[in-house]
C-alpha positions as a Markdown table, in Angstrom:
| # | Residue | x | y | z |
|---|---|---|---|---|
| 1 | Unk | -5.9 | 28.9 | -51.2 |
| 2 | Unk | -6.7 | 29.5 | -47.5 |
| 3 | Unk | -9.6 | 27.6 | -46.0 |
| 4 | Unk | -11.7 | 27.9 | -42.9 |
| 5 | Unk | -14.0 | 24.9 | -42.7 |
| 6 | Unk | -16.8 | 26.2 | -40.6 |
| 7 | Unk | -18.5 | 22.9 | -39.9 |
| 8 | Unk | -16.5 | 19.7 | -39.5 |
| 9 | Unk | -16.6 | 17.0 | -36.8 |
| 10 | Unk | -12.9 | 16.4 | -36.3 |
| 11 | Unk | -13.5 | 14.2 | -33.2 |
| 12 | Unk | -14.6 | 11.6 | -35.8 |
| 13 | Unk | -11.5 | 12.1 | -37.9 |
| 14 | Unk | -7.9 | 10.9 | -37.8 |
| 15 | Unk | -4.6 | 12.8 | -37.6 |
| 16 | Unk | -4.0 | 11.8 | -41.3 |
| 17 | Unk | -7.1 | 14.0 | -42.1 |
| 18 | Unk | -5.5 | 16.9 | -40.2 |
| 19 | Unk | -2.3 | 16.5 | -42.2 |
| 20 | Unk | -4.2 | 16.3 | -45.5 |
| 21 | Unk | -6.4 | 19.3 | -44.6 |
| 22 | Unk | -3.4 | 21.5 | -43.8 |
| 23 | Unk | -1.7 | 20.4 | -47.1 |
| 24 | Unk | -4.9 | 21.5 | -48.9 |
| 25 | Unk | -4.9 | 24.9 | -47.3 |
| 26 | Unk | -7.1 | 24.4 | -44.2 |
| 27 | Unk | -5.8 | 26.7 | -41.4 |
| 28 | Unk | -8.9 | 27.0 | -39.2 |
| 29 | Unk | -12.0 | 24.9 | -38.4 |
| 30 | Unk | -15.2 | 25.1 | -36.3 |
| 31 | Unk | -16.5 | 21.8 | -34.9 |
| 32 | Unk | -20.1 | 21.8 | -33.9 |
| 33 | Unk | -21.3 | 19.5 | -31.1 |
| 34 | Unk | -23.5 | 16.8 | -32.6 |
| 35 | Unk | -25.0 | 13.3 | -32.3 |
| 36 | Unk | -22.3 | 10.6 | -32.0 |
| 37 | Unk | -24.2 | 7.9 | -33.9 |
| 38 | Unk | -25.8 | 6.2 | -30.9 |
| 39 | Unk | -27.8 | 7.6 | -27.9 |
| 40 | Unk | -25.8 | 8.9 | -24.9 |
| 41 | Unk | -26.6 | 7.3 | -21.7 |
| 42 | Unk | -26.5 | 10.3 | -19.4 |
| 43 | Unk | -26.0 | 14.1 | -19.2 |
| 44 | Unk | -22.5 | 13.5 | -17.9 |
| 45 | Unk | -21.4 | 12.0 | -21.2 |
| 46 | Unk | -22.1 | 15.4 | -22.7 |
| 47 | Unk | -19.8 | 17.1 | -20.2 |
| 48 | Unk | -17.0 | 14.8 | -21.2 |
| 49 | Unk | -17.8 | 15.4 | -24.9 |
| 50 | Unk | -17.8 | 19.2 | -24.5 |
| 51 | Unk | -14.6 | 19.1 | -22.6 |
| 52 | Unk | -13.1 | 17.2 | -25.4 |
| 53 | Unk | -14.1 | 19.9 | -27.9 |
| 54 | Unk | -12.7 | 22.8 | -25.9 |
| 55 | Unk | -9.6 | 20.9 | -24.7 |
| 56 | Unk | -8.1 | 17.8 | -26.4 |
| 57 | Unk | -9.4 | 18.5 | -29.9 |
| 58 | Unk | -8.2 | 22.1 | -29.9 |
| 59 | Unk | -4.8 | 20.8 | -28.8 |
| 60 | Unk | -4.8 | 18.0 | -31.4 |
| 61 | Unk | -5.6 | 20.4 | -34.3 |
| 62 | Unk | -2.9 | 22.8 | -33.2 |
| 63 | Unk | -0.2 | 20.1 | -33.5 |
| 64 | Unk | -1.0 | 20.0 | -37.2 |
| 65 | Unk | -1.1 | 23.7 | -37.8 |
| 66 | Unk | -4.9 | 24.2 | -37.6 |
| 67 | Unk | -6.8 | 26.5 | -35.4 |
| 68 | Unk | -9.8 | 24.8 | -33.8 |
| 69 | Unk | -13.0 | 26.4 | -32.6 |
| 70 | Unk | -16.3 | 24.7 | -31.6 |
| 71 | Unk | -20.0 | 25.4 | -31.1 |
| 72 | Unk | -22.0 | 23.9 | -28.1 |
| 73 | Unk | -25.6 | 22.8 | -27.8 |
| 74 | Unk | -27.9 | 19.8 | -27.1 |
| 75 | Unk | -28.2 | 18.4 | -30.7 |
| 76 | Unk | -31.6 | 18.2 | -32.3 |
| 77 | Unk | -31.8 | 14.4 | -32.4 |
| 78 | Unk | -31.1 | 14.0 | -28.7 |
| 79 | Unk | -33.5 | 16.9 | -27.9 |
| 80 | Unk | -36.2 | 14.2 | -28.0 |
| 81 | Unk | -34.7 | 12.2 | -25.1 |
| 82 | Unk | -36.0 | 13.5 | -21.8 |
| 83 | Unk | -32.9 | 12.1 | -20.0 |
| 84 | Unk | -30.7 | 14.5 | -22.0 |
| 85 | Unk | -32.7 | 17.7 | -21.1 |
| 86 | Unk | -30.5 | 18.4 | -18.0 |
| 87 | Unk | -27.8 | 19.3 | -20.5 |
| 88 | Unk | -29.5 | 22.6 | -21.0 |
| 89 | Unk | -28.9 | 23.5 | -17.4 |
| 90 | Unk | -25.1 | 23.4 | -17.7 |
| 91 | Unk | -24.7 | 24.7 | -21.2 |
| 92 | Unk | -24.1 | 28.3 | -20.0 |
| 93 | Unk | -20.9 | 27.1 | -18.4 |
| 94 | Unk | -19.6 | 26.0 | -21.7 |
| 95 | Unk | -20.9 | 28.9 | -23.8 |
| 96 | Unk | -18.7 | 31.2 | -21.7 |
| 97 | Unk | -15.5 | 29.3 | -22.7 |
| 98 | Unk | -12.8 | 30.4 | -25.0 |
| 99 | Unk | -13.0 | 28.9 | -28.4 |
| 100 | Unk | -16.8 | 28.5 | -28.3 |
| 101 | Unk | -17.9 | 30.7 | -31.2 |
| 102 | Unk | -21.6 | 29.9 | -31.5 |
| 103 | Unk | -24.6 | 28.0 | -30.1 |
| 104 | Unk | -25.2 | 24.9 | -32.2 |
| 105 | Unk | -25.9 | 22.6 | -33.8 |
| 106 | Unk | -29.5 | 23.4 | -32.9 |
| 107 | Unk | -32.7 | 23.2 | -34.9 |
| 108 | Unk | -34.7 | 20.3 | -36.2 |
| 109 | Unk | -34.1 | 16.6 | -36.9 |
| 110 | Unk | -37.6 | 15.1 | -37.0 |
| 111 | Unk | -39.7 | 18.3 | -36.5 |
| 112 | Unk | -41.0 | 17.4 | -33.1 |
| 113 | Unk | -42.4 | 19.6 | -30.4 |
| 114 | Unk | -39.5 | 18.7 | -28.1 |
| 115 | Unk | -37.0 | 19.7 | -30.7 |
| 116 | Unk | -38.8 | 23.0 | -31.0 |
| 117 | Unk | -38.7 | 23.7 | -27.3 |
| 118 | Unk | -35.0 | 23.0 | -27.2 |
| 119 | Unk | -34.4 | 25.2 | -30.3 |
| 120 | Unk | -36.2 | 28.1 | -28.7 |
| 121 | Unk | -34.1 | 27.7 | -25.5 |
| 122 | Unk | -30.9 | 27.7 | -27.6 |
| 123 | Unk | -32.0 | 30.9 | -29.3 |
| 124 | Unk | -32.5 | 32.5 | -26.0 |
| 125 | Unk | -29.1 | 31.3 | -24.7 |
| 126 | Unk | -27.5 | 32.8 | -27.9 |
| 127 | Unk | -29.1 | 36.2 | -27.1 |
| 128 | Unk | -28.0 | 36.0 | -23.4 |
| 129 | Unk | -24.4 | 35.2 | -24.3 |
| 130 | Unk | -24.0 | 37.4 | -27.3 |
| 131 | Unk | -23.2 | 34.5 | -29.6 |
| 132 | Unk | -24.2 | 33.6 | -33.2 |
| 133 | Unk | -26.3 | 30.4 | -33.8 |
| 134 | Unk | -25.6 | 27.5 | -36.1 |
| 135 | Unk | -28.9 | 25.8 | -37.2 |
| 136 | Unk | -29.3 | 22.3 | -38.4 |
| 137 | Unk | -32.1 | 21.8 | -41.0 |
| 138 | Unk | -33.8 | 18.4 | -41.1 |
| 139 | Unk | -32.9 | 15.8 | -43.7 |
| 140 | Unk | -36.5 | 15.0 | -44.3 |
| 141 | Unk | -39.2 | 17.5 | -45.0 |
| 142 | Unk | -36.4 | 20.1 | -45.5 |
| 143 | Unk | -38.5 | 22.8 | -47.0 |
| 144 | Unk | -41.0 | 22.7 | -44.1 |
| 145 | Unk | -38.3 | 22.4 | -41.6 |
| 146 | Unk | -36.5 | 25.4 | -43.0 |
| 147 | Unk | -39.6 | 27.5 | -43.1 |
| 148 | Unk | -40.4 | 26.7 | -39.5 |
| 149 | Unk | -36.8 | 27.4 | -38.5 |
| 150 | Unk | -37.0 | 30.9 | -40.0 |
| 151 | Unk | -40.3 | 31.6 | -38.3 |
| 152 | Unk | -38.7 | 30.8 | -34.9 |
| 153 | Unk | -35.6 | 32.8 | -35.6 |
| 154 | Unk | -37.7 | 35.8 | -36.5 |
| 155 | Unk | -39.8 | 35.3 | -33.3 |
| 156 | Unk | -36.7 | 35.2 | -31.2 |
| 157 | Unk | -35.6 | 38.7 | -32.0 |
| 158 | Unk | -32.1 | 37.7 | -32.9 |
| 159 | Unk | -30.6 | 39.7 | -35.8 |
| 160 | Unk | -30.7 | 37.4 | -38.8 |
| 161 | Unk | -27.1 | 38.2 | -39.6 |
| 162 | Unk | -26.2 | 36.3 | -36.4 |
| 163 | Unk | -27.9 | 33.1 | -37.6 |
| 164 | Unk | -26.3 | 30.5 | -40.0 |
| 165 | Unk | -28.9 | 28.1 | -41.4 |
| 166 | Unk | -27.1 | 25.0 | -42.6 |
| 167 | Unk | -27.5 | 21.9 | -44.8 |
| 168 | Unk | -29.3 | 24.0 | -47.5 |
| 169 | Unk | -30.0 | 22.9 | -51.1 |
| 170 | Unk | -31.5 | 24.4 | -54.3 |
| 171 | Unk | -35.0 | 24.1 | -52.8 |
| 172 | Unk | -34.4 | 26.0 | -49.5 |
| 173 | Unk | -31.7 | 28.5 | -50.3 |
| 174 | Unk | -34.1 | 31.1 | -51.6 |
| 175 | Unk | -36.1 | 31.4 | -48.4 |
| 176 | Unk | -33.0 | 31.7 | -46.3 |
| 177 | Unk | -31.5 | 34.3 | -48.7 |
| 178 | Unk | -34.7 | 36.4 | -48.3 |
| 179 | Unk | -34.6 | 36.1 | -44.5 |
| 180 | Unk | -31.2 | 37.8 | -44.2 |
| 181 | Unk | -29.7 | 34.8 | -42.4 |
| 182 | Unk | -26.4 | 33.3 | -43.5 |
| 183 | Unk | -26.7 | 30.3 | -45.9 |
| 184 | Unk | -24.7 | 27.1 | -45.2 |
| 185 | Unk | -24.0 | 24.2 | -47.5 |
| 186 | Unk | -22.5 | 20.8 | -46.6 |
| 187 | Unk | -20.5 | 19.4 | -49.5 |
| 188 | Unk | -20.8 | 15.6 | -49.5 |
| 189 | Unk | -19.6 | 12.7 | -51.7 |
| 190 | Unk | -23.2 | 11.3 | -52.3 |
| 191 | Unk | -25.8 | 13.2 | -50.4 |
| 192 | Unk | -26.7 | 16.8 | -49.6 |
| 193 | Unk | -24.7 | 19.0 | -52.0 |
| 194 | Unk | -21.7 | 18.4 | -54.3 |
| 195 | Unk | -19.1 | 21.0 | -55.3 |
| 196 | Unk | -20.5 | 21.4 | -58.8 |
| 197 | Unk | -24.1 | 22.0 | -57.6 |
| 198 | Unk | -22.5 | 24.5 | -55.2 |
| 199 | Unk | -20.8 | 26.4 | -57.9 |
| 200 | Unk | -24.1 | 26.7 | -59.8 |
| 201 | Unk | -25.8 | 28.2 | -56.7 |
| 202 | Unk | -22.9 | 30.7 | -56.2 |
| 203 | Unk | -23.1 | 31.6 | -59.9 |
| 204 | Unk | -26.8 | 32.2 | -59.7 |
| 205 | Unk | -27.0 | 33.9 | -56.3 |
| 206 | Unk | -23.6 | 35.5 | -55.6 |
| 207 | Unk | -21.2 | 35.2 | -52.7 |
| 208 | Unk | -22.8 | 37.3 | -50.0 |
| 209 | Unk | -23.6 | 35.4 | -46.8 |
| 210 | Unk | -22.6 | 32.1 | -48.4 |
| 211 | Unk | -20.9 | 29.5 | -46.2 |
| 212 | Unk | -19.4 | 26.2 | -47.6 |
| 213 | Unk | -18.4 | 23.3 | -45.3 |
| 214 | Unk | -17.5 | 19.7 | -45.5 |
| 215 | Unk | -19.5 | 18.5 | -42.4 |
| 216 | Unk | -17.2 | 15.6 | -42.4 |
| 217 | Unk | -18.1 | 13.1 | -39.6 |
| 218 | Unk | -18.1 | 9.4 | -38.8 |
| 219 | Unk | -20.2 | 8.7 | -41.9 |
| 220 | Unk | -19.2 | 8.7 | -45.5 |
| 221 | Unk | -17.8 | 12.1 | -46.0 |
| 222 | Unk | -14.7 | 14.0 | -47.2 |
| 223 | Unk | -12.8 | 16.6 | -45.1 |
| 224 | Unk | -11.3 | 18.0 | -48.3 |
| 225 | Unk | -14.7 | 19.0 | -49.9 |
| 226 | Unk | -14.0 | 22.6 | -49.1 |
| 227 | Unk | -10.8 | 22.5 | -51.1 |
| 228 | Unk | -12.6 | 20.6 | -53.9 |
| 229 | Unk | -15.3 | 23.4 | -54.0 |
| 230 | Unk | -12.5 | 26.0 | -54.3 |
| 231 | Unk | -11.0 | 24.1 | -57.3 |
| 232 | Unk | -14.4 | 23.8 | -58.9 |
| 233 | Unk | -15.0 | 27.6 | -58.4 |
| 234 | Unk | -11.7 | 28.3 | -60.2 |
| 235 | Unk | -12.6 | 26.0 | -63.1 |
| 236 | Unk | -15.9 | 27.7 | -63.4 |
| 237 | Unk | -14.2 | 31.1 | -63.8 |
| 238 | Unk | -14.4 | 32.5 | -60.3 |
| 239 | Unk | -11.3 | 34.6 | -59.2 |
| 240 | Unk | -8.9 | 33.8 | -56.4 |
| 241 | Unk | -10.5 | 36.7 | -54.4 |
| 242 | Unk | -13.9 | 35.0 | -54.9 |
| 243 | Unk | -12.6 | 31.7 | -53.6 |
| 244 | Unk | -11.0 | 33.5 | -50.6 |
| 245 | Unk | -14.2 | 35.2 | -49.8 |
| 246 | Unk | -16.3 | 32.0 | -49.8 |
| 247 | Unk | -13.7 | 29.7 | -48.1 |
| 248 | Unk | -12.2 | 32.2 | -45.6 |
| 249 | Unk | -13.6 | 35.6 | -45.2 |
| 250 | Unk | -17.3 | 34.7 | -45.0 |
| 251 | Unk | -16.9 | 32.1 | -42.2 |
| 252 | Unk | -14.5 | 34.5 | -40.4 |
| 253 | Unk | -17.1 | 37.3 | -40.7 |
| 254 | Unk | -19.9 | 35.1 | -39.3 |
| 255 | Unk | -18.0 | 33.4 | -36.5 |
| 256 | Unk | -16.1 | 36.6 | -35.8 |
| 257 | Unk | -19.3 | 38.0 | -34.3 |
| 258 | Unk | -18.4 | 35.9 | -31.2 |
| 259 | Unk | -15.2 | 37.9 | -30.6 |
| 260 | Unk | -13.4 | 34.6 | -29.9 |
| 261 | Unk | -11.8 | 33.6 | -33.1 |
| 262 | Unk | -8.1 | 32.8 | -33.0 |
| 263 | Unk | -6.6 | 33.0 | -36.6 |
| 264 | Unk | -2.9 | 33.7 | -36.1 |
| 265 | Unk | -0.8 | 31.2 | -38.0 |
| 266 | Unk | 0.6 | 28.1 | -36.3 |
| 267 | Unk | 3.8 | 26.4 | -37.2 |
| 268 | Unk | 3.3 | 23.9 | -40.1 |
| 269 | Unk | 4.8 | 20.5 | -40.1 |
| 270 | Unk | 4.6 | 17.3 | -38.0 |
| 271 | Unk | 3.4 | 17.3 | -34.5 |
| 272 | Unk | 5.8 | 18.0 | -31.7 |
| 273 | Unk | 6.4 | 14.6 | -29.9 |
| 274 | Unk | 7.2 | 16.5 | -26.7 |
| 275 | Unk | 3.8 | 18.3 | -26.6 |
| 276 | Unk | 1.1 | 16.8 | -24.4 |
| 277 | Unk | -2.4 | 17.5 | -23.2 |
| 278 | Unk | -3.4 | 16.0 | -19.8 |
| 279 | Unk | -0.3 | 13.8 | -20.2 |
| 280 | Unk | -1.3 | 12.5 | -23.6 |
| 281 | Unk | 0.6 | 13.0 | -26.8 |
| 282 | Unk | -0.7 | 13.0 | -30.4 |
| 283 | Unk | 2.3 | 10.8 | -31.3 |
| 284 | Unk | 2.4 | 7.4 | -29.7 |
| 285 | Unk | 6.2 | 7.3 | -29.6 |
| 286 | Unk | 9.3 | 8.6 | -31.4 |
| 287 | Unk | 11.3 | 6.7 | -34.0 |
| 288 | Unk | 14.7 | 5.5 | -32.8 |
| 289 | Unk | 16.3 | 8.1 | -35.1 |
| 290 | Unk | 14.0 | 11.0 | -34.2 |
| 291 | Unk | 16.6 | 12.8 | -32.1 |
| 292 | Unk | 19.5 | 11.9 | -34.4 |
């Protein structure tokens, strides 16, 4: 089983997670920029964070055999903070970088007018840079938020096939399916979706434009939920080709619209202790017998 996890926040995860993900079949990921759990204090902190996504995290993933890509945006939660709005001015610099495969996460958190203004700007930036868009739907009032999301996408003029609407469930999947946008599902231990509910949706609605991710972050989450969904699909009678389509070919097709995916295989195994990024190594030191 080969896996492309199309939404996972590896900045919040450990190298042990990278090793476990590789062992489970993960060979590529996309990391959306997102809220870090507490408010940032200045626009400059976003620059440091974005630089980490396109630099250090890409290096760190490669040391464990995984290709790393990212999406860049001012996240919906912090779109409500006027001190963060200058981030929109330097986003174009990052949207032109290698490894940036979409604008996102954008969309709604609390359905405010400020979030809507920033969302509209992100849709414009996606059109200007020829990038697809990753959209976050709110955790509260999800149906209303998803409905408004689709209205704004339609008004933007972006082709729906260039838009991935994420964090869907049984209530919202139908309206997104009808819109022509891609449908994203975050598989979590307790909230959002689980792998068995996901299998029921795939059974009922088919595999076209379906995207499954772990959305693993600093909260209670599981970076192996994509693999667990693949196993649940097999148990439910889906073929290996079906699993490959959902967990690999679909995310490749969506993010491939950026023209920036790197999917050539990396050498498996432990990180190279001699490899560094800006003078820093993934490994803190070699065992005394490492060169023996």
